[in-house]
VOPAGU-2260 file (C-alpha; in pm, 1 decimal, decimal comma):
REM VOPAGU-2260
SITE   aa  ch    i         X         Y         Z
SITE  MET   A    0       0,0       0,0       0,0
SITE  GLU   A    1     134,0     352,5     -92,5
SITE  LYS   A    2      26,2     591,8     176,5
SITE  MET   A    3       2,6     967,5     141,9
SITE  LYS   A    4     292,6    1112,5     -54,1
SITE  LYS   A    5     537,2    1330,9     130,3
SITE  MET   A    6     433,5    1695,1     140,2
SITE  LYS   A    7     782,1    1807,8     224,2
SITE  LYS   A    8    1080,2    1608,9     334,4
SITE  PRO   A    9    1142,9    1697,8     696,8
SITE  ILE   A   10    1499,0    1727,7     815,9
SITE  VAL   A   11    1504,4    1439,2    1055,9
SITE  PHE   A   12    1786,8    1237,4    1198,2
SITE  CYS   A   13    1711,8     866,9    1185,6
SITE  VAL   A   14    1735,2     745,4    1543,6
SITE  VAL   A   15    1718,8     385,9    1651,3
SITE  VAL   A   16    1483,6     302,7    1933,5
SITE  ILE   A   17    1534,4     -21,0    2119,5
SITE  VAL   A   18    1218,9     -75,1    2319,1
SITE  THR   A   19    1264,3    -177,2    2681,9
SITE  PHE   A   20     999,1    -395,2    2837,3
SITE  VAL   A   21     878,4    -483,4    3185,1
SITE  PHE   A   22     838,3    -858,6    3199,7
SITE  THR   A   23     548,8    -916,4    3437,7
SITE  GLY   A   24     587,0   -1246,1    3617,7
SITE  MET   A   25     863,5   -1360,0    3385,4
SITE  ALA   A   26    1238,4   -1345,0    3443,3
SITE  PHE   A   27    1454,5   -1396,6    3134,7
SITE  ALA   A   28    1806,7   -1526,9    3164,9
SITE  ALA   A   29    1852,4   -1552,7    2789,5
SITE  GLU   A   30    1961,8   -1266,2    2569,2
SITE  ALA   A   31    1684,5   -1084,6    2384,4
SITE  ILE   A   32    1627,0   -1156,1    2017,3
SITE  LYS   A   33    1609,2    -843,2    1802,3
SITE  VAL   A   34    1328,5    -785,9    1553,6
SITE  GLY   A   35    1361,2    -489,4    1319,3
SITE  HIS   A   36    1084,5    -243,3    1245,4
SITE  THR   A   37    1113,5      -5,4     949,6
SITE  VAL   A   38     823,8     240,1     969,9
SITE  SER   A   39     720,0     595,3     878,3
SITE  LEU   A   40     713,2     783,7    1207,5
SITE  THR   A   41     738,0    1129,1    1049,1
SITE  GLY   A   42     600,8    1282,8     732,3
SITE  GLY   A   43     272,9    1228,5     551,0
SITE  ALA   A   44     234,2     862,5     650,9
SITE  SER   A   45     316,6     914,0    1018,7
SITE  MET   A   46     -38,1     863,5    1148,3
SITE  TRP   A   47     -29,4     505,6    1023,9
SITE  GLY   A   48     331,7     455,0    1127,6
SITE  GLN   A   49     282,8     571,3    1483,8
SITE  SER   A   50     -26,0     356,2    1523,7
SITE  GLU   A   51     168,9      63,6    1378,7
SITE  ALA   A   52     450,6     117,0    1629,7
SITE  ASN   A   53     201,2     128,9    1917,7
SITE  ALA   A   54      42,8    -199,6    1810,8
SITE  VAL   A   55     378,1    -376,9    1776,3
SITE  ASP   A   56     490,5    -260,2    2120,1
SITE  MET   A   57     160,1    -369,2    2271,5
SITE  LEU   A   58     195,3    -718,3    2126,1
SITE  VAL   A   59     561,7    -749,4    2224,2
SITE  GLU   A   60     474,1    -684,1    2588,6
SITE  LYS   A   61     210,6    -956,0    2572,3
SITE  LEU   A   62     440,6   -1207,9    2402,7
SITE  ASN   A   63     722,0   -1138,0    2646,3
SITE  ALA   A   64     487,1   -1184,1    2940,5
SITE  GLU   A   65     404,7   -1525,6    2794,4
SITE  GLY   A   66     769,7   -1626,0    2760,8
SITE  GLY   A   67     887,2   -1454,4    2443,2
SITE  ILE   A   68     991,5   -1665,8    2144,6
SITE  LEU   A   69    1166,2   -1995,7    2215,3
SITE  GLY   A   70    1226,2   -1875,2    2570,6
SITE  ARG   A   71    1391,9   -1548,3    2469,5
SITE  PRO   A   72    1246,1   -1198,8    2509,4
SITE  ILE   A   73    1177,5    -983,2    2205,2
SITE  ALA   A   74    1339,3    -641,0    2163,1
SITE  ILE   A   75    1220,8    -417,3    1880,5
SITE  VAL   A   76    1484,1    -218,7    1691,8
SITE  ARG   A   77    1293,2      59,3    1518,9
SITE  TYR   A   78    1400,6     319,1    1263,5
SITE  ASP   A   79    1200,7     596,1    1098,8
SITE  ASN   A   80    1215,7     545,9     721,2
SITE  ARG   A   81    1022,6     872,7     663,3
SITE  ASN   A   82     820,9     707,6     383,8
SITE  ASP   A   83    1118,5     753,3     154,2
SITE  ALA   A   84    1271,8     481,7     -65,2
SITE  ILE   A   85    1631,0     597,4     -19,7
SITE  GLU   A   86    1591,9     622,7     356,6
SITE  SER   A   87    1423,0     280,9     358,7
SITE  VAL   A   88    1734,1     131,8     196,6
SITE  ASN   A   89    1951,6     303,4     459,0
SITE  VAL   A   90    1729,3     164,9     734,0
SITE  ALA   A   91    1752,8    -186,9     588,5
SITE  ARG   A   92    2131,8    -165,8     596,5
SITE  ARG   A   93    2128,1     -46,8     957,0
SITE  LEU   A   94    1896,4    -328,4    1060,3
SITE  ALA   A   95    2118,0    -585,6     888,5
SITE  GLY   A   96    2411,2    -442,4    1082,8
SITE  ASP   A   97    2208,2    -468,1    1402,4
SITE  LYS   A   98    2175,3    -845,0    1346,1
SITE  VAL   A   99    1797,2    -855,8    1368,6
SITE  ILE   A  100    1640,3   -1195,9    1302,1
SITE  ALA   A  101    1359,6   -1052,3    1088,0
SITE  VAL   A  102    1210,3    -718,7     987,1
SITE  ILE   A  103     854,1    -587,9    1011,9
SITE  GLY   A  104     774,4    -341,4     732,0
SITE  PRO   A  105     794,7    -127,1     535,5
SITE  ALA   A  106     429,7     -35,6     480,9
SITE  GLN   A  107     456,9     122,0     135,8
SITE  SER   A  108     512,2     -78,2    -182,8
SITE  GLY   A  109     786,6     141,8    -328,8
SITE  ASN   A  110     980,8     140,0      -3,2
SITE  SER   A  111     936,0    -235,8      29,6
SITE  ILE   A  112    1054,0    -307,1    -325,1
SITE  ALA   A  113    1365,5     -97,1    -259,5
SITE  THR   A  114    1427,9    -271,3      73,6
SITE  ALA   A  115    1384,4    -633,1     -37,7
SITE  PRO   A  116    1722,2    -685,2    -212,4
SITE  ILE   A  117    1914,7    -548,6      87,1
SITE  LEU   A  118    1756,7    -786,3     335,2
SITE  GLU   A  119    1766,1   -1072,6      87,3
SITE  ARG   A  120    2145,3   -1043,6      57,3
SITE  ALA   A  121    2166,5   -1043,7     438,0
SITE  GLU   A  122    1934,6   -1349,2     455,2
SITE  ILE   A  123    1692,9   -1165,3     683,9
SITE  PRO   A  124    1320,9   -1227,8     632,0
SITE  MET   A  125    1109,9    -916,9     566,3
SITE  ILE   A  126     737,8    -919,4     644,8
SITE  VAL   A  127     585,6    -602,3     504,1
SITE  THR   A  128     267,7    -464,1     658,5
SITE  THR   A  129      42,1    -297,3     398,8
SITE  ALA   A  130     255,8    -304,8      82,3
SITE  THR   A  131      16,0    -442,3    -179,7
SITE  ASN   A  132     219,2    -435,9    -503,6
SITE  PRO   A  133     280,7    -790,6    -637,0
SITE  TYR   A  134     650,6    -713,7    -691,6
SITE  VAL   A  135     715,1    -679,7    -321,6
SITE  THR   A  136     742,4   -1059,3    -301,5
SITE  LEU   A  137     828,2   -1125,8    -666,1
SITE  ASP   A  138    1142,5   -1023,8    -850,9
SITE  GLN   A  139    1020,6    -801,7   -1134,1
SITE  LYS   A  140    1297,7    -914,9   -1369,7
SITE  THR   A  141    1274,0   -1288,6   -1316,6
SITE  GLU   A  142     912,8   -1317,8   -1192,2
SITE  LYS   A  143    1049,1   -1557,6    -928,6
SITE  VAL   A  144     946,8   -1535,9    -565,5
SITE  ARG   A  145    1183,7   -1343,9    -340,1
SITE  PRO   A  146    1294,6   -1601,3     -79,8
SITE  TYR   A  147    1302,3   -1355,4     210,4
SITE  ALA   A  148     998,1   -1133,1     136,6
SITE  PHE   A  149     651,9   -1203,0     280,8
SITE  ARG   A  150     330,5   -1020,5     360,1
SITE  PRO   A  151       7,6   -1066,3     561,3
SITE  CYS   A  152    -205,9    -837,9     337,0
SITE  PHE   A  153    -385,7    -889,3       7,6
SITE  ILE   A  154    -227,0    -766,2    -315,8
SITE  ASP   A  155    -332,6    -505,0    -571,5
SITE  PRO   A  156    -475,7    -742,9    -834,6
SITE  PHE   A  157    -722,6    -866,8    -573,7
SITE  GLN   A  158    -795,6    -514,1    -449,3
SITE  GLY   A  159    -863,6    -386,3    -799,8
SITE  THR   A  160   -1083,0    -688,4    -870,0
SITE  VAL   A  161   -1282,4    -637,0    -549,2
SITE  ALA   A  162   -1345,5    -271,8    -640,6
SITE  ALA   A  163   -1467,9    -375,5    -986,6
SITE  ARG   A  164   -1685,3    -656,0    -850,3
SITE  PHE   A  165   -1844,8    -420,5    -598,5
SITE  ALA   A  166   -1908,3    -158,7    -868,1
SITE  VAL   A  167   -2086,7    -406,6   -1095,9
SITE  ASP   A  168   -2254,0    -639,2    -845,1
SITE  ARG   A  169   -2360,4    -392,1    -574,7
SITE  LEU   A  170   -2371,0     -53,6    -749,0
SITE  ASN   A  171   -2505,4    -189,6   -1080,2
SITE  ALA   A  172   -2246,0      16,7   -1267,5
SITE  LYS   A  173   -2222,6     -17,4   -1644,7
SITE  LYS   A  174   -1974,8     263,5   -1717,9
SITE  ALA   A  175   -1667,3     362,2   -1516,7
SITE  ALA   A  176   -1407,8     637,9   -1529,0
SITE  ILE   A  177   -1059,0     627,3   -1376,9
SITE  LEU   A  178    -828,7     903,5   -1254,0
SITE  TYR   A  179    -479,3     795,4   -1148,4
SITE  ASP   A  180    -125,2     920,8   -1083,6
SITE  VAL   A  181      94,0     830,8   -1380,7
SITE  GLY   A  182     401,7     862,0   -1158,3
SITE  SER   A  183     282,9     602,5    -907,3
SITE  ASP   A  184     321,9     227,4    -956,7
SITE  TYR   A  185      37,2     185,2    -709,9
SITE  GLY   A  186    -200,4     399,4    -914,2
SITE  GLN   A  187     -95,0     263,1   -1251,7
SITE  TRP   A  188    -130,7    -103,0   -1158,8
SITE  LEU   A  189    -455,5     -62,8    -965,3
SITE  SER   A  190    -603,7     123,2   -1262,3
SITE  LYS   A  191    -513,9    -168,9   -1487,6
SITE  TYR   A  192    -646,0    -433,8   -1247,6
SITE  PHE   A  193    -974,1    -246,2   -1201,7
SITE  GLU   A  194   -1015,1    -187,9   -1575,2
SITE  ASP   A  195    -951,3    -553,0   -1660,6
SITE  ALA   A  196   -1187,1    -684,5   -1392,0
SITE  PHE   A  197   -1459,1    -430,6   -1472,7
SITE  ALA   A  198   -1451,0    -527,8   -1841,6
SITE  ALA   A  199   -1450,5    -898,2   -1755,6
SITE  ARG   A  200   -1772,1    -843,2   -1560,6
SITE  GLY   A  201   -1940,3    -673,7   -1853,9
SITE  GLY   A  202   -1867,4    -310,4   -1771,9
SITE  GLU   A  203   -1696,9     -48,1   -1986,6
SITE  VAL   A  204   -1425,7     195,5   -1878,9
SITE  VAL   A  205   -1526,8     502,2   -2079,2
SITE  ALA   A  206   -1245,9     730,4   -1957,0
SITE  LYS   A  207    -901,1     674,3   -1811,4
SITE  GLU   A  208    -729,6    1000,2   -1723,4
SITE  ALA   A  209    -387,1    1049,4   -1567,8
SITE  PHE   A  210    -211,2    1324,8   -1375,3
SITE  ARG   A  211     144,5    1371,5   -1255,0
SITE  SER   A  212     258,6    1336,7    -894,2
SITE  GLU   A  213     211,7    1652,3    -685,7
SITE  GLU   A  214     -33,5    1791,8    -944,0
SITE  LEU   A  215    -337,2    1926,1    -759,1
SITE  ASP   A  216    -567,0    2059,7   -1030,7
SITE  TYR   A  217    -754,3    1789,7   -1224,2
SITE  ARG   A  218   -1022,9    1999,4   -1391,6
SITE  ALA   A  219    -896,1    1934,2   -1745,2
SITE  GLN   A  220    -915,4    1557,3   -1692,9
SITE  LEU   A  221   -1246,0    1583,5   -1507,8
SITE  GLY   A  222   -1403,1    1785,4   -1786,7
SITE  LYS   A  223   -1346,5    1494,2   -2025,9
SITE  ILE   A  224   -1488,0    1249,5   -1771,7
SITE  LYS   A  225   -1804,4    1455,3   -1715,2
SITE  GLU   A  226   -1898,7    1440,4   -2084,7
SITE  LEU   A  227   -1903,3    1058,2   -2072,2
SITE  ALA   A  228   -2137,6    1035,7   -1766,7
SITE  PRO   A  229   -1984,8     733,8   -1586,8
SITE  ASP   A  230   -2178,9     548,5   -1317,4
SITE  VAL   A  231   -1871,3     507,3   -1096,3
SITE  PHE   A  232   -1550,6     707,1   -1071,8
SITE  PHE   A  233   -1249,0     503,3    -955,9
SITE  ILE   A  234    -965,0     707,0    -797,1
SITE  PRO   A  235    -673,9     484,4    -676,6
SITE  THR   A  236    -470,5     762,2    -513,2
SITE  SER   A  237    -376,4     896,7    -171,6
SITE  GLN   A  238    -646,3    1047,1      48,0
SITE  LYS   A  239    -528,1    1400,6     -30,3
SITE  GLU   A  240    -551,1    1360,3    -406,6
SITE  ALA   A  241    -880,0    1169,8    -379,8
SITE  ALA   A  242   -1033,2    1447,0    -166,0
SITE  LEU   A  243    -921,6    1720,4    -406,2
SITE  ALA   A  244   -1043,2    1525,5    -709,8
SITE  ALA   A  245   -1378,3    1464,4    -539,5
SITE  ARG   A  246   -1427,0    1833,5    -464,6
SITE  GLN   A  247   -1336,5    1935,5    -817,8
SITE  ALA   A  248   -1554,6    1660,8    -968,7
SITE  ARG   A  249   -1860,2    1767,6    -769,0
SITE  ASP   A  250   -1796,1    2133,7    -854,8
SITE  LEU   A  251   -1804,6    2037,5   -1223,5
SITE  GLY   A  252   -2129,1    1846,9   -1178,8
SITE  ILE   A  253   -1998,0    1489,1   -1191,9
SITE  THR   A  254   -2249,9    1276,6   -1000,3
SITE  ALA   A  255   -2086,4     932,4   -1035,0
SITE  VAL   A  256   -2040,5     722,4    -722,5
SITE  LEU   A  257   -1682,5     764,8    -603,0
SITE  LEU   A  258   -1480,1     448,9    -550,7
SITE  GLY   A  259   -1133,1     418,8    -400,5
SITE  THR   A  260    -868,7     194,5    -249,6
SITE  ASP   A  261    -691,9     134,2      82,0
SITE  ASN   A  262    -501,8     464,4      55,9
SITE  TRP   A  263    -827,9     642,4     136,4
SITE  GLY   A  264    -847,9     507,5     490,4
SITE  SER   A  265    -747,4     824,8     673,9
SITE  PRO   A  266    -950,9    1092,7     857,3
SITE  ASP   A  267    -780,9    1339,4     621,1
SITE  LEU   A  268   -1009,1    1215,5     342,0
SITE  ILE   A  269   -1311,1    1358,4     524,1
SITE  ASP   A  270   -1131,1    1669,0     651,9
SITE  LEU   A  271   -1010,9    1761,0     302,2
SITE  GLY   A  272   -1300,2    1628,3      95,3
SITE  GLY   A  273   -1597,4    1733,0     306,9
SITE  ASP   A  274   -1939,7    1670,5     155,3
SITE  ALA   A  275   -1780,6    1581,0    -179,5
SITE  VAL   A  276   -1668,6    1241,5     -44,7
SITE  ASP   A  277   -1989,0    1164,6     146,2
SITE  GLY   A  278   -2128,2     827,9      35,2
SITE  ALA   A  279   -1808,7     722,9    -143,6
SITE  TYR   A  280   -1689,9     362,1    -111,1
SITE  PHE   A  281   -1340,3     218,9     -87,3
SITE  VAL   A  282   -1161,3    -110,4     -42,3
SITE  ASN   A  283    -955,4    -159,1     272,3
SITE  LEU   A  284    -763,3    -424,2     462,1
SITE  ALA   A  285    -944,0    -380,3     794,0
SITE  ASP   A  286   -1234,3    -200,0     958,4
SITE  LEU   A  287   -1284,7     -95,8    1320,6
SITE  ASP   A  288   -1627,7    -263,9    1318,6
SITE  ASP   A  289   -1501,8    -594,5    1178,8
SITE  PRO   A  290   -1616,4    -856,2    1434,0
SITE  ASP   A  291   -1286,6   -1045,0    1397,0
SITE  ILE   A  292   -1072,5    -766,9    1548,7
SITE  GLN   A  293   -1288,3    -635,3    1833,8
SITE  SER   A  294   -1057,5    -763,5    2108,6
SITE  PHE   A  295    -761,6    -586,0    1945,5
SITE  VAL   A  296    -955,5    -260,4    1906,6
SITE  ALA   A  297   -1067,7    -269,7    2272,2
SITE  GLU   A  298    -715,1    -340,9    2394,9
SITE  TYR   A  299    -567,4     -61,0    2181,1
SITE  ARG   A  300    -826,9     190,0    2301,4
SITE  GLU   A  301    -762,7      96,2    2661,4
SITE  ARG   A  302    -386,8     126,6    2622,4
SITE  PHE   A  303    -356,5     436,3    2402,6
SITE  LYS   A  304    -686,2     618,7    2472,1
SITE  GLY   A  305    -779,1     640,2    2105,1
SITE  ASP   A  306    -859,0     435,3    1797,7
SITE  PRO   A  307    -589,1     259,8    1597,3
SITE  VAL   A  308    -541,6     411,0    1249,8
SITE  LEU   A  309    -611,2     104,4    1039,2
SITE  PRO   A  310    -499,9    -106,4     865,7
SITE  ASN   A  311    -129,1     -78,6     952,0
SITE  PRO   A  312    -143,2    -176,0    1320,8
SITE  ILE   A  313    -340,8    -492,5    1242,0
SITE  MET   A  314    -100,6    -599,8     967,7
SITE  ALA   A  315     204,1    -517,9    1182,5
SITE  GLN   A  316      77,8    -745,2    1458,6
SITE  ASP   A  317       9,1   -1015,1    1198,9
SITE  ALA   A  318     369,9    -979,1    1079,9
SITE  LEU   A  319     513,2   -1021,4    1429,4
SITE  ILE   A  320     295,4   -1325,9    1495,1
SITE  MET   A  321     416,7   -1474,3    1165,9
SITE  ILE   A  322     777,4   -1429,0    1280,2
SITE  ALA   A  323     705,8   -1587,2    1618,2
SITE  GLU   A  324     519,7   -1885,5    1471,7
SITE  ALA   A  325     785,6   -1943,6    1206,0
SITE  ALA   A  326    1061,4   -1942,2    1468,4
SITE  LYS   A  327     868,6   -2197,9    1674,2
SITE  ALA   A  328     813,5   -2416,8    1367,5
SITE  ALA   A  329    1179,9   -2393,4    1267,4
SITE  GLY   A  330    1309,1   -2421,0    1623,1
SITE  SER   A  331    1562,4   -2162,8    1516,9
SITE  PHE   A  332    1626,0   -1791,9    1452,2
SITE  ASP   A  333    1853,9   -1870,5    1158,1
SITE  GLY   A  334    1752,1   -1661,0     855,8
SITE  PRO   A  335    1719,7   -1934,4     590,0
SITE  LYS   A  336    1536,3   -2167,6     829,6
SITE  LEU   A  337    1306,7   -1886,5     939,7
SITE  ALA   A  338    1228,9   -1796,5     577,3
SITE  GLU   A  339    1149,6   -2157,7     492,8
SITE  ALA   A  340     913,5   -2179,9     789,8
SITE  LEU   A  341     743,9   -1851,8     695,3
SITE  ALA   A  342     677,5   -1984,8     344,7
SITE  ASN   A  343     499,2   -2284,7     492,1
SITE  LEU   A  344     284,1   -2124,7     761,7
SITE  LYS   A  345     -62,2   -2276,3     761,9
SITE  ASP   A  346    -379,7   -2187,4     952,4
SITE  VAL   A  347    -198,9   -1952,7    1189,8
SITE  ARG   A  348    -419,2   -1744,7    1417,9
SITE  VAL   A  349    -316,3   -1381,1    1368,8
SITE  THR   A  350    -480,6   -1056,5    1477,4
SITE  SER   A  351    -678,1   -1020,2    1153,2
SITE  GLY   A  352    -804,6   -1379,5    1155,0
SITE  VAL   A  353    -648,1   -1701,0    1024,3
SITE  LEU   A  354    -353,2   -1688,3     786,3
SITE  THR   A  355    -198,0   -1938,1     546,5
SITE  VAL   A  356      98,8   -1838,9     331,2
SITE  ASP   A  357     110,8   -1948,8     -30,5
SITE  PRO   A  358     467,3   -2083,5     -78,0
SITE  ALA   A  359     447,2   -2002,0    -451,2
SITE  ASP   A  360     434,1   -1624,7    -403,2
SITE  HIS   A  361     458,5   -1563,0     -24,9
SITE  ASN   A  362     117,1   -1393,7     -17,1
SITE  PRO   A  363    -166,1   -1495,8     215,9
SITE  LEU   A  364    -426,4   -1728,6      70,3
SITE  ASN   A  365    -784,9   -1596,9      52,6
SITE  LYS   A  366    -713,8   -1281,2     250,7
SITE  PRO   A  367   -1045,3   -1092,8     267,6
SITE  ALA   A  368   -1097,6    -727,3     187,5
SITE  VAL   A  369   -1354,6    -499,0     344,7
SITE  ILE   A  370   -1569,7    -236,1     176,8
SITE  GLN   A  371   -1611,8      87,3     370,1
SITE  LYS   A  372   -1849,9     377,8     308,1
SITE  VAL   A  373   -1761,7     738,3     389,8
SITE  ASP   A  374   -2005,3     904,2     631,8
SITE  VAL   A  375   -1914,6    1272,5     656,4
SITE  THR   A  376   -2184,9    1352,0     913,8
SITE  LYS   A  377   -2042,6    1095,6    1156,0
SITE  LYS   A  378   -1686,6    1165,9    1039,3
SITE  SER   A  379   -1628,6     796,9    1004,7
SITE  PHE   A  380   -1595,4     502,4     767,9
SITE  VAL   A  381   -1886,1     260,2     790,6
SITE  PHE   A  382   -1834,5    -114,1     748,7
SITE  VAL   A  383   -2035,9    -236,2     448,0
SITE  GLU   A  384   -1924,8    -592,2     382,6
SITE  LYS   A  385   -1631,6    -830,1     361,1
SITE  TYR   A  386   -1512,9    -975,8      30,1
SITE  GLN   A  387   -1335,1   -1309,9       7,9
SITE  GLY   A  388   -1143,1   -1428,8    -295,3
SITE  GLU   A  389   -1344,8   -1611,0    -559,6
């Protein structure tokens, strides 16, 4: 998943944080095992990153209270990657030097694709959180699976297909328009997946308009879309761009139902879009009202006095559980053995539900997606339904 693009690059020194834990009722004689966490703690994606860090720390305390992993406590080594590909590579090198057994993150597809070769050479498994591009776990040149890259989230082809299925099956859409960022792999690929799936279901994409990254005025593209009167308007962008496009579309008189992707899942969408985004739908990885995660939501609220900013904290906990279960299965923290065990995880209970890894591509099998509806009056995203793979 590509979260909100950086508005400006802050001047930030990357500082490692090794989390210290109080082990209630448990005394550890063994040395702690180090798990890396590469996460956006500053910049435009920080709201997800900070919530992700909170959730990981919360789970580590619980696991350590239960005895850690193979009798050893867990210590998180965390760096701020600032949602930047170059900094993500630097972070990966630091974590390899820190001798972590595995890495949680990054969250964004571009950062994850840049990180994967570094950790692969170091034989350190990487479990990304919300990075949905297929080439996070596949080598784009060879199309072979990356032996040390894994994820607990669905991938973009499924997300694009879900959006198209919902448009046709639930919204009875016959014609669709697309607006996407030509400079974003996320936007380009999701546009293609949606277009292919929409056509396969009998729909027609009547307009496919592009803009360049950081461009904020879409009226020229929207004018062309208005003339073709689509039933749905698919906008696979960040919440900022989606909100601006929605406002401009409504100002021009476009009445199509707005449809988006997991990048929309931020309060900023409502703050920036206002009434223009009311009633819009989008695909996401998790929802606060999902019955499967109510214990996590209650625990997070109790601990941090606020709601988790989903989906990152859920996926980050899933990633840590995957590491713990793989280590138990392997009986080892050795990188190659851990990677082999990760590729063969089956029916593991994680925070989001039950997870099985497909050894062919290191993606989860039948990971569901949720559909959320924007309710501006309540300033919230309303759970509509859950979609499983066909």
